[in-house]
C-alpha positions in Angstrom: 0.0 0.0 0.0 1.2 3.5 -0.8 0.2 6.6 1.1 0.9 10.0 -0.4 1.1 12.9 2.1 0.7 16.5 0.9 2.0 18.6 3.8 1.8 22.3 4.0 3.4 24.3 6.8 6.5 26.6 6.7 7.9 25.7 10.2 9.4 22.6 11.6 8.7 24.1 15.1 5.0 23.9 14.6 2.4 21.6 16.1 1.4 20.7 12.5 4.9 19.3 12.0 4.6 17.2 15.1 1.4 15.8 13.7 3.3 14.9 10.4 6.0 13.2 12.4 3.5 11.1 14.4 1.7 10.1 11.3 5.0 9.3 9.5 6.0 7.0 12.4 2.5 5.4 12.4 2.7 4.6 8.7 6.2 3.3 9.0 5.1 0.9 11.7 2.5 -0.5 9.3 5.3 -1.1 6.7 3.4 1.0 4.1 5.1 3.0 1.4 5.0 6.7 2.2 5.6 9.5 -0.3 5.6 13.1 1.0 5.3 16.4 -0.8 6.4 19.0 1.7 5.2 22.0 -0.3 7.3 24.7 1.5 10.5 22.6 1.7 10.3 21.7 -2.0 9.5 25.3 -3.0 6.4 24.2 -4.8 5.3 26.9 -7.3 1.8 27.6 -6.2 1.2 30.9 -8.1 -0.3 30.3 -11.5 1.7 31.9 -14.3 0.0 33.5 -17.3 0.9 30.6 -19.6 -0.5 28.2 -17.1 -3.7 30.2 -16.8 -4.1 30.0 -20.6 -3.9 26.3 -20.4 -6.4 26.1 -17.5 -8.6 29.0 -18.0 -9.0 28.7 -21.8 -8.7 24.9 -21.8 -5.8 25.0 -24.2 -4.8 21.5 -23.4 -2.1 21.5 -26.1 0.0 23.7 -23.9 2.5 21.8 -21.8 2.1 20.9 -18.1 5.1 21.9 -15.9 7.5 19.2 -14.7 6.6 19.9 -11.0 2.9 19.3 -11.7 3.7 16.2 -13.7 5.7 14.9 -10.7 2.7 15.4 -8.4 0.4 13.6 -10.9 2.8 10.6 -10.7 2.6 10.6 -6.9 -1.2 10.6 -7.1 -1.3 7.8 -9.6 0.9 5.6 -7.3 -1.2 6.3 -4.2 -3.9 4.2 -2.6 -4.5 7.0 0.0 -3.8 10.7 0.0 -3.5 12.6 3.3 -3.5 16.4 3.4 -2.0 17.9 6.5 -2.1 21.7 7.1 -2.9 24.4 9.7 -6.2 26.3 9.5 -5.4 29.9 8.6 -8.4 32.2 8.3 -10.9 29.3 8.0 -9.1 27.5 5.2 -5.8 25.9 4.2 -2.6 28.0 3.5 -2.5 29.7 0.1 0.3 27.4 -1.0 -1.9 24.3 -0.6 -4.8 26.1 -2.4 -2.3 26.7 -5.1 -1.4 23.0 -5.2 -5.0 22.3 -6.1 -5.1 25.1 -8.7 -2.0 23.7 -10.4 -2.2 19.9 -9.9 -5.9 19.6 -10.6 -5.2 20.5 -14.2 -7.7 20.5 -17.0 -7.8 17.1 -18.8 -6.4 15.4 -15.7 -8.7 16.2 -12.7 -11.6 17.5 -14.8 -12.6 18.0 -18.4 -11.5 15.9 -21.4 -8.2 15.5 -23.0 -7.4 12.6 -25.4 -3.6 12.6 -25.1 -3.3 12.7 -21.3 -4.7 10.2 -18.7 -7.4 11.2 -16.3 -6.8 11.2 -12.6 -7.7 7.8 -11.1 -10.2 7.5 -8.3 -8.2 7.3 -5.0 -9.4 4.8 -2.5 -9.2 7.2 0.5 -8.7 10.9 1.1 -7.9 12.1 4.6 -7.8 15.8 5.5 -6.0 16.5 8.8 -5.9 20.1 9.9 -4.7 21.8 13.1 -6.8 24.7 14.5 -6.3 27.1 17.4 -10.0 27.2 18.2 -11.6 24.2 19.9 -13.8 22.0 17.7 -16.9 23.0 19.6 -16.3 26.6 18.6 -15.7 25.7 15.0 -18.9 23.7 14.9 -21.0 26.4 16.7 -19.8 29.1 14.3 -20.3 27.0 11.2 -16.7 27.1 10.3 -16.2 23.4 10.6 -19.0 22.7 8.1 -17.6 25.4 5.8 -14.1 23.8 5.9 -15.7 20.3 5.3 -17.7 21.6 2.3 -14.8 23.4 0.6 -12.0 20.9 1.3 -13.7 17.5 1.3 -16.9 17.9 -0.8 -15.3 20.2 -3.4 -11.5 19.7 -3.6 -11.6 16.0 -2.9 -15.0 15.5 -4.4 -15.7 12.5 -6.5 -12.0 11.9 -7.1 -11.9 9.8 -3.9 -14.0 6.8 -3.1 -13.9 7.5 0.7 -13.2 10.8 2.4 -12.8 12.0 6.0 -11.8 15.2 7.7 -10.1 15.3 11.1 -9.9 18.7 12.7 -7.4 18.8 15.5 -8.7 21.8 17.3 -7.8 23.6 20.5 -4.1 23.9 19.8 -4.0 27.3 21.6 -4.2 25.2 24.8 -2.3 22.3 23.4 -1.6 20.4 26.7 -5.3 19.9 27.1 -5.8 18.3 23.7 -2.5 16.6 22.8 -3.3 13.2 24.3 -6.7 13.1 22.6 -5.2 14.2 19.3 -2.5 11.5 19.5 -5.2 8.9 20.0 -7.2 10.2 17.0 -4.1 9.9 14.8 -3.3 6.4 16.0 -6.8 5.4 15.1 -6.2 6.4 11.4 -4.2 3.2 10.7 -7.4 1.2 11.0 -9.3 3.7 8.8 -6.6 3.5 6.1 -6.4 -0.3 6.3 -10.1 -0.8 6.0 -10.5 1.5 3.0 -7.4 0.6 1.1 -6.4 -3.0 1.9 
């Protein structure tokens, strides 16, 4: 089994990075193959250039796809499960991750038709793991949790994934109160991945 992690946070001192490290250890313990795109570390070009917009916006599919996007397509095609890990910034993912979707979900691959390029396969499982300063109860009461679910899971993952789940690790402003519970939630993901992808 191959798990592809798309990770988006600029700091290795962050709690989000600790989540990545716990998950990496969990997956290694299962002896699963793990491929990670650390978007900040790899300098992923998330801003769309004019030529790229012409391909996407005007569906000029004869224009080339950049090598960094093609590399991400290859990781997707090799994956049984894709996990997105990021912090919640202003009720959404960081701009660099949004840019990953803008670039990697290219026309003719993730949507639309193109005869000379394969379509994105349906991934068995998509997991969204995000860290948030506010507690989950607050995010639910204000409607932000549902909004994040709608945008990230229902739209961005959409029908491209057979199974989808979102895990909001909230309350990080008072991390010592929630750390143990978060660790248990992350440990439980091994069974979720196994049941959906085995």
